[in-house]
MDTraj code that builds the backbone (N, CA, C; nanometers):
import mdtraj as md
import numpy as np

residues = "MET SER ASN LYS GLY LEU ASP PHE LYS HIS LYS GLU VAL ILE ASN VAL THR ASN ALA LYS ARG LEU GLY TYR VAL GLN ASP VAL ASN ALA GLU LEU SER THR GLY ILE ILE THR SER ILE VAL VAL PRO GLY ASN ALA LYS LEU LEU ASN ILE PHE SER ALA ASP LYS ASP ILE VAL ILE PRO TRP SER ASN ILE LYS CYS ILE GLY GLU ASP VAL ILE LEU VAL GLU ILE".split()
xyz = np.array([
    [0.0947, -0.1300, -0.0081],
    [0.0198, -0.0052, -0.0035],
    [0.0935, 0.1240, -0.0040],
    [0.0508, 0.2521, -0.0807],
    [0.1375, 0.3511, -0.0776],
    [0.1007, 0.4640, 0.0323],
    [0.1823, 0.5093, 0.0676],
    [0.1848, 0.6312, 0.1849],
    [0.1777, 0.7485, 0.0904],
    [0.0540, 0.8001, 0.1206],
    [0.0495, 0.9600, 0.0574],
    [0.0117, 1.0412, 0.1851],
    [0.0955, 1.1251, 0.1458],
    [0.1227, 1.2633, 0.2549],
    [0.0233, 1.3396, 0.2915],
    [-0.0825, 1.3246, 0.2010],
    [-0.1910, 1.3848, 0.2197],
    [-0.3434, 1.3029, 0.2450],
    [-0.3000, 1.1755, 0.2933],
    [-0.4290, 1.1310, 0.3302],
    [-0.4459, 1.1258, 0.4823],
    [-0.5093, 1.2316, 0.5371],
    [-0.5180, 1.2435, 0.6507],
    [-0.6497, 1.1963, 0.7297],
    [-0.7328, 1.1209, 0.6353],
    [-0.8359, 1.0617, 0.6897],
    [-0.8321, 0.9505, 0.7804],
    [-0.7110, 0.8652, 0.7549],
    [-0.6864, 0.7668, 0.8527],
    [-0.5764, 0.8306, 0.9554],
    [-0.6141, 0.9622, 0.9968],
    [-0.5399, 1.0132, 1.0871],
    [-0.6129, 1.0619, 1.2212],
    [-0.5701, 1.0314, 1.3623],
    [-0.6413, 1.0781, 1.4768],
    [-0.5902, 1.2189, 1.5085],
    [-0.6800, 1.2691, 1.5563],
    [-0.6482, 1.4366, 1.5993],
    [-0.6242, 1.4387, 1.7681],
    [-0.5276, 1.4725, 1.7948],
    [-0.5134, 1.4746, 1.9357],
    [-0.4799, 1.6251, 1.9730],
    [-0.5394, 1.6933, 2.1217],
    [-0.5054, 1.8320, 2.1247],
    [-0.3873, 1.8164, 2.2269],
    [-0.2760, 1.8649, 2.1745],
    [-0.1984, 1.8848, 2.2907],
    [-0.2161, 1.9671, 2.4384],
    [-0.3128, 2.0320, 2.4188],
    [-0.3474, 2.1169, 2.5216],
    [-0.3855, 2.0529, 2.6554],
    [-0.4583, 1.9635, 2.6092],
    [-0.5682, 1.8715, 2.7211],
    [-0.5312, 1.7059, 2.6759],
    [-0.4470, 1.7098, 2.6242],
    [-0.4258, 1.5605, 2.5585],
    [-0.6002, 1.4950, 2.5042],
    [-0.6432, 1.5361, 2.4788],
    [-0.8202, 1.5060, 2.4489],
    [-0.8071, 1.4319, 2.2940],
    [-0.8669, 1.3224, 2.2562],
    [-0.8754, 1.2757, 2.1356],
    [-0.9964, 1.3488, 2.0514],
    [-0.9868, 1.4288, 1.9731],
    [-1.0748, 1.4994, 1.8800],
    [-1.1870, 1.3942, 1.7656],
    [-1.0722, 1.2694, 1.7278],
    [-1.1521, 1.2457, 1.6419],
    [-1.0566, 1.2329, 1.5444],
    [-1.1027, 1.1570, 1.3870],
    [-1.0342, 1.1202, 1.2552],
    [-1.0854, 1.2316, 1.1608],
    [-0.9456, 1.2945, 1.1263],
    [-0.9800, 1.4080, 0.9891],
    [-1.1542, 1.3738, 0.9088],
    [-1.2083, 1.4571, 0.9095],
    [-1.3293, 1.4139, 0.8403],
    [-1.3124, 1.5006, 0.6924],
    [-1.2486, 1.6182, 0.6903],
    [-1.2273, 1.7214, 0.5494],
    [-1.1144, 1.7659, 0.5730],
    [-1.0319, 1.8575, 0.4684],
    [-0.9393, 1.9208, 0.4437],
    [-1.0127, 2.0785, 0.3719],
    [-0.9789, 2.1659, 0.4113],
    [-1.0188, 2.2957, 0.3473],
    [-0.8848, 2.3730, 0.2794],
    [-0.8858, 2.4094, 0.1513],
    [-0.7891, 2.4433, 0.1090],
    [-0.8367, 2.5823, 0.0059],
    [-0.7453, 2.6624, -0.0164],
    [-0.7512, 2.7817, -0.0968],
    [-0.7481, 2.7279, -0.2816],
    [-0.8469, 2.7525, -0.2933],
    [-0.8727, 2.7216, -0.4486],
    [-0.7712, 2.7544, -0.5440],
    [-0.7672, 2.8721, -0.5430],
    [-0.6150, 2.9502, -0.6293],
    [-0.4609, 2.8726, -0.5869],
    [-0.4596, 2.8352, -0.4836],
    [-0.3133, 2.7918, -0.4425],
    [-0.3028, 2.6646, -0.3942],
    [-0.4183, 2.5942, -0.3768],
    [-0.3899, 2.4588, -0.3651],
    [-0.3278, 2.4465, -0.1744],
    [-0.3311, 2.5664, -0.1308],
    [-0.2485, 2.5338, 0.0285],
    [-0.3994, 2.5219, 0.1213],
    [-0.3194, 2.4047, 0.1819],
    [-0.4445, 2.3766, 0.2986],
    [-0.4250, 2.4818, 0.4357],
    [-0.5487, 2.5058, 0.4331],
    [-0.5918, 2.6208, 0.5506],
    [-0.6186, 2.5838, 0.7027],
    [-0.7282, 2.4666, 0.6440],
    [-0.7357, 2.4103, 0.8000],
    [-0.8201, 2.2506, 0.7705],
    [-0.8326, 2.1442, 0.8894],
    [-0.8633, 2.0273, 0.8789],
    [-0.9966, 2.0503, 0.9676],
    [-1.0949, 1.9578, 0.9559],
    [-1.1912, 1.9421, 0.9946],
    [-1.2421, 1.8210, 1.0761],
    [-1.2704, 1.8205, 1.1811],
    [-1.2884, 1.6814, 1.2811],
    [-1.4305, 1.6888, 1.3589],
    [-1.5223, 1.5831, 1.3261],
    [-1.6496, 1.5928, 1.3600],
    [-1.6583, 1.5965, 1.4964],
    [-1.7454, 1.7056, 1.5503],
    [-1.7569, 1.7193, 1.6833],
    [-1.8643, 1.6304, 1.7265],
    [-1.8902, 1.6570, 1.8372],
    [-1.9575, 1.5838, 1.9484],
    [-2.1179, 1.5842, 1.9212],
    [-2.1583, 1.4818, 1.8118],
    [-2.2899, 1.4849, 1.7316],
    [-2.4180, 1.4095, 1.8710],
    [-2.5042, 1.4731, 1.8878],
    [-2.6043, 1.4326, 1.9508],
    [-2.6809, 1.3209, 1.8528],
    [-2.7851, 1.2408, 1.8904],
    [-2.8268, 1.1415, 1.8072],
    [-2.9209, 1.2042, 1.7127],
    [-2.9839, 1.2789, 1.7424],
    [-3.0670, 1.3546, 1.6559],
    [-3.0345, 1.4339, 1.5770],
    [-2.8685, 1.5170, 1.5748],
    [-2.8238, 1.6054, 1.5073],
    [-2.6831, 1.5102, 1.4491],
    [-2.7062, 1.3991, 1.4328],
    [-2.5972, 1.3286, 1.3977],
    [-2.5330, 1.3717, 1.2244],
    [-2.6456, 1.4324, 1.1496],
    [-2.6020, 1.4730, 1.0354],
    [-2.5615, 1.6586, 1.0035],
    [-2.5890, 1.7058, 1.1244],
    [-2.5620, 1.8281, 1.1198],
    [-2.3761, 1.8770, 1.1515],
    [-2.3666, 1.9673, 1.0320],
    [-2.2215, 2.0233, 1.0437],
    [-2.1894, 2.1140, 1.1358],
    [-2.2728, 2.1582, 1.2387],
    [-2.2781, 2.2662, 1.3385],
    [-2.1811, 2.2276, 1.4209],
    [-2.1590, 2.1219, 1.4746],
    [-2.1041, 2.0921, 1.5926],
    [-1.9478, 2.0210, 1.5097],
    [-1.9132, 2.0473, 1.4014],
    [-1.7542, 2.0176, 1.3483],
    [-1.6610, 2.1027, 1.3821],
    [-1.5537, 2.0723, 1.4265],
    [-1.4437, 2.1389, 1.4617],
    [-1.3449, 2.1945, 1.3715],
    [-1.3156, 2.3083, 1.3346],
    [-1.2283, 2.3420, 1.2256],
    [-1.1310, 2.3795, 1.3062],
    [-1.0018, 2.3076, 1.2359],
    [-0.8794, 2.3688, 1.2989],
    [-0.7919, 2.4194, 1.1784],
    [-0.7564, 2.5473, 1.2088],
    [-0.6545, 2.6038, 1.1309],
    [-0.5259, 2.5600, 1.1201],
    [-0.4496, 2.5626, 0.9985],
    [-0.3669, 2.4969, 0.9791],
    [-0.2218, 2.5734, 1.0875],
    [-0.2471, 2.6750, 1.1310],
    [-0.1547, 2.7250, 1.2130],
    [-0.1521, 2.6619, 1.3619],
    [-0.2788, 2.6160, 1.3907],
    [-0.2653, 2.5125, 1.5352],
    [-0.2122, 2.4183, 1.4918],
    [-0.1873, 2.3149, 1.3593],
    [-0.1413, 2.2091, 1.3635],
    [0.0207, 2.2280, 1.4017],
    [0.0414, 2.1245, 1.5012],
    [0.1870, 2.1359, 1.5938],
    [0.2906, 2.0228, 1.4990],
    [0.2185, 1.8690, 1.4551],
    [0.3093, 1.7743, 1.4321],
    [0.2080, 1.6844, 1.3551],
    [0.2655, 1.6479, 1.2418],
    [0.1868, 1.5398, 1.1824],
    [0.2882, 1.4177, 1.1587],
    [0.1949, 1.3154, 1.2174],
    [0.2944, 1.1889, 1.2300],
    [0.2361, 1.0823, 1.1266],
    [0.2704, 0.9748, 1.1143],
    [0.2165, 0.8458, 1.0580],
    [0.0781, 0.8096, 1.0646],
    [0.0267, 0.8209, 1.2224],
    [-0.1226, 0.7778, 1.2136],
    [-0.1782, 0.9182, 1.3150],
    [-0.1069, 0.9897, 1.3728],
    [-0.1671, 1.1123, 1.4553],
    [-0.1513, 1.2604, 1.3835],
    [-0.2231, 1.3378, 1.4217],
    [-0.1959, 1.4680, 1.3822],
    [-0.2110, 1.5440, 1.5420],
    [-0.1226, 1.6105, 1.5663],
    [-0.1061, 1.7100, 1.7037],
    [-0.1622, 1.8250, 1.6653],
    [-0.2737, 1.8914, 1.7552],
    [-0.3074, 2.0232, 1.7459],
    [-0.2706, 2.0849, 1.8568],
    [-0.3025, 2.2287, 1.8473],
    [-0.3257, 2.2987, 2.0148],
    [-0.4381, 2.3939, 1.9864],
    [-0.5417, 2.3876, 2.0398],
    [-0.6501, 2.4571, 2.0419],
    [-0.6948, 2.4686, 2.1758],
])
top = md.Topology()
chain = top.add_chain()
for i, resn in enumerate(residues, 1):
    res = top.add_residue(resn, chain, resSeq=i)
    for name in ("N", "CA", "C"):
        top.add_atom(name, md.element.get_by_symbol(name[0]), res)
traj = md.Trajectory(xyz[None], top)
């Protein structure tokens, strides 16, 4: 299996401020004109009735990403 540098969906996001596991990357936002990644999106704590709501998603700016490892992304939020 080839390793892609931008394969974020298999990486768990951990907040280094409180060591809390935030979940796995759901989406990546980028500037269309440059292709530069601006943020990653992690699903927030969804209640049963709001499971399809995007309002609870956690958007983490690229500047808050501290380290990207093979299976984890460390962020500071």
